[in-house]
N, C-alpha and C positions, 0 to 999 in steps of 0.2 A: 360273579359276574357273568353281564349276556354279553350274547354275540351284538356287534358295533358295525354297522355298515354306513364305512369312509365316503362321500362325494369326493371325489378327485377332479380338479378344475381342469377343466376341457376335453380331460380323457374320459372321465365316467361315459361323458354326452358320447365322445365317439365310439365307442364300445356298444352304448346301445344304441348308435346308427348302424353299426355291421350287425346290428339283430341277435347278438349271442347274448342270452341269458343270464350272464354272470354279473356278480359288483367286484371290479376292478380292487378294491381292499375293504377288510373286512377285521376287526381285531376280536377277538373274544381270551379272553385264561391268562391278559397280560405278556401274548402276541400279537405281530401283527402279520396276516397273511396278502400276500400279492399276487393277486395273478397271473397268469401267463400273461407279458408284458408286453405287447407287439412292437415293430419300430414308428411309434406313434410323434411327431409335430409339435413341442409344449404347446406352441400358439395356437394351433389352427384345427391337430386332431386327427391331421389327414396321415396317411401312410410314407414314411421316409424311404427312398429306394436307392439302389445306387451300388458297388461292391458291397463285400458280405461288412467288413470293417463299418461303412457307415449307419448302416441297419444296426449294428449294433451298438454302437457311437449312439444312435436313437432310441434303445434300448433299454439301455441302462443310463440315457436321461431321465426315458422316462419312468423310471423303476423308483428311480432316487424319488422325483416328483409325490409318486405315489405314497414313499415313504414317509416326507415330509407331510402331507397333508393328512397323516396319520399319527404324527408327533414323533416321528420318528427319521432313522437314519441310516445311513448303507455302512456306515461302524460298527449298527446296532444286529447285520443280519448275521442269520445264525446257519440259514440253510440257502443256496440255493438252486435252481433248476435251470439248465440249457434245451433247448428245443430248437433243433436245426433240420433243413431241410435239406442239409448234407454233409455228410460225414469231415468230406473233406473241406470242409472252413474251419474245423479246427482250432489249428495255428491261427489263422487269422483273430478265430473272436479272442484267443487267449491274448494276442496284444493288446486286444482293446481293451480287456476287460480286467488284465494285468493293469491295468492305467487306474481303475476305480477300485478295486483292492488291492493298494500294493501292499499293506501290511496286518497284518494278520487274518487273510483270507477265510471265509467262511466256508462252511463243507459245502460241497457242491457235486453235480450231476450232469455229466452230456447225455442228454439224448437224442443221437439219429432219429430222425423221423421219416417211413418212407413214403407217404404222403402226404398233402395239406391242403383244407382245405380253403386256406386264401391267399394274397397274392404276396406272401411275406417273407420269409426266409428264417427268421428267427424271431424265438419269442425265451421270455426269458420272465420266470416265476423266484417270490422266495420268502421265507419265514424271518420276521422278527421281536428284538425287544421290545414289548409297547410302551 
């Protein structure tokens, strides 16, 4: 099976507009890989701002949207990585995250980052069974 790049409605164009050379979603070997997904509005592609719970919710909705574009879902996620601009956001992010992965949550890594090249405080990536 060859690698397949998935075009995600609205969000793929938004990432291209940011000038970042990546595909939001690729499939291969029965897996779906979703790149770091910032807090993007699903209808406009614009960044969602607010206290950390607001962009966390937006990032998780964007992640779900990416998975659905690839024909899978949050239930099939096997690994998540959360990148946050501040380790102090950990508890607030967990409150939102727990609503999306309430049963049988996937493996997960939380990574605080020292510096950030964009105007948002969280990105979330995952690997799912496709």
